C-alpha positions in Angstrom: 166.3 12.2 107.9 168.5 15.3 107.7 172.1 15.8 109.7 172.1 18.4 111.9 176.3 18.1 112.5 175.5 18.4 116.6 174.1 21.9 116.3 173.4 23.2 119.1 170.5 25.6 120.0 172.0 26.4 123.1 173.8 29.0 121.1 171.7 30.1 118.7 168.9 32.6 119.2 165.8 31.9 118.0 164.8 33.4 115.0 161.4 36.2 116.4 158.3 36.7 114.3 158.6 38.8 111.1 155.4 41.3 111.8 155.4 43.3 109.6 157.6 46.9 110.0 155.9 49.8 110.8 155.5 52.6 107.5 157.7 55.1 107.5 161.1 55.5 106.3 164.2 53.8 106.3 167.2 53.7 105.4 168.9 50.6 103.2 170.8 49.3 101.2 170.1 46.5 98.0 172.1 43.1 99.7 170.7 41.0 96.7 168.7 41.0 92.8 167.5 38.2 90.1 165.3 38.2 87.2 162.5 35.8 88.0 159.6 34.4 85.9 156.4 35.6 86.6 154.1 32.7 87.7 151.6 32.7 85.0 155.4 32.6 82.7 155.2 35.2 79.9 157.6 37.6 81.9 160.7 38.1 84.2 161.0 40.4 87.5 163.4 41.9 89.3 163.6 40.8 92.4 165.3 43.1 95.0 166.4 42.8 98.6 166.7 46.0 100.4 168.5 44.9 104.3 167.5 48.0 106.9 170.4 49.3 108.1 169.8 51.2 110.9 167.3 52.1 114.1 164.9 49.2 116.2 164.3 47.3 112.9 168.3 47.0 111.5 168.9 43.5 110.2 165.4 43.1 108.9 164.6 42.4 104.9 162.3 44.0 102.5 161.6 43.1 99.3 160.4 44.4 96.0 159.8 43.3 92.4 159.9 44.8 89.3 158.6 43.1 86.1 160.8 44.4 83.5 159.7 41.5 81.5 155.9 42.0 80.9 153.5 41.2 78.1 151.2 44.1 79.9 153.3 48.0 79.0 151.4 49.1 81.7 153.5 46.9 84.0 156.7 47.4 82.6 156.5 51.3 82.5 155.8 51.7 86.1 158.9 49.0 86.7 161.2 51.6 84.4 159.9 54.2 86.1 160.6 52.3 89.8 163.9 51.1 88.7 165.0 54.9 87.2 164.1 56.3 90.9 166.2 53.3 92.4 169.1 54.2 89.7 168.8 58.1 91.1 168.8 57.1 94.9 171.9 55.0 94.6 173.8 57.1 92.1 174.4 54.7 89.1 172.4 56.2 86.5 173.0 53.1 83.4 173.9 49.6 85.6 174.9 47.3 83.2 174.4 44.3 85.5 172.3 44.9 89.1 174.9 43.9 91.2 176.0 47.7 90.7 173.1 48.7 92.9 174.3 46.5 95.5 175.9 47.7 99.3 175.0 51.3 98.5 172.9 53.2 100.6 169.1 54.6 100.4 166.3 55.5 101.4 162.8 53.6 100.8 159.1 54.8 101.7 157.6 51.7 103.6 154.0 51.1 103.5 151.6 48.0 105.6 148.7 46.5 102.8 146.8 43.6 103.3 147.1 41.0 101.0 143.6 39.5 99.0 144.3 36.1 98.6 144.8 35.8 102.4 144.5 38.9 104.4 148.3 39.2 106.1 149.1 42.1 106.3 153.0 42.7 104.4 155.3 45.5 104.2 155.1 47.0 100.4 158.0 49.6 98.9 156.3 52.1 97.3 159.5 54.6 97.4 162.7 55.0 96.4 165.2 58.0 97.6 168.9 59.7 97.5 170.3 59.1 101.1 171.6 62.5 101.9 175.0 63.8 103.0 175.6 64.6 106.6 171.0 64.1 107.0 169.7 61.8 109.7 168.1 58.8 109.6 164.6 58.4 108.9 162.0 58.4 111.1 159.1 55.9 110.8 155.9 56.9 112.4 154.9 57.4 116.2 152.0 55.6 116.3 149.8 53.6 118.5 148.1 52.6 115.6 149.0 49.3 114.4 150.2 49.0 111.6 147.5 46.3 110.0 145.6 50.0 109.9 147.6 52.5 108.8 148.1 53.8 104.9 
């Protein structure tokens, strides 16, 4: 058993279903970064948590993993390229710690993809770019096509 200290569900909005957000460009900020070991234990990846800043999906979270320490040199090269794009997007070219990239706005391109292990549709962050001063908020795809059918 766990003591819930008098929790009252009447005072808290229920959690909503977290279906993937539609593919498109979103204004986000990095809210958390953490180095984690790979499942195989042979390397580490930087997990970045992004929070959508505006629009219909404001507050939603997205994640990206960068294989910065991996025996596969190509995986490391791809991760370093993505990290370079993130650094350029937030204007921090030589971070000593990932926290230096937190709370700075950037645009991410989000895709929807089907997981091969269970068939679930999930979001994947595929691109990073700088939010230009005075730039209007990006528009998500306006389509009646379900997110899992878009590529």
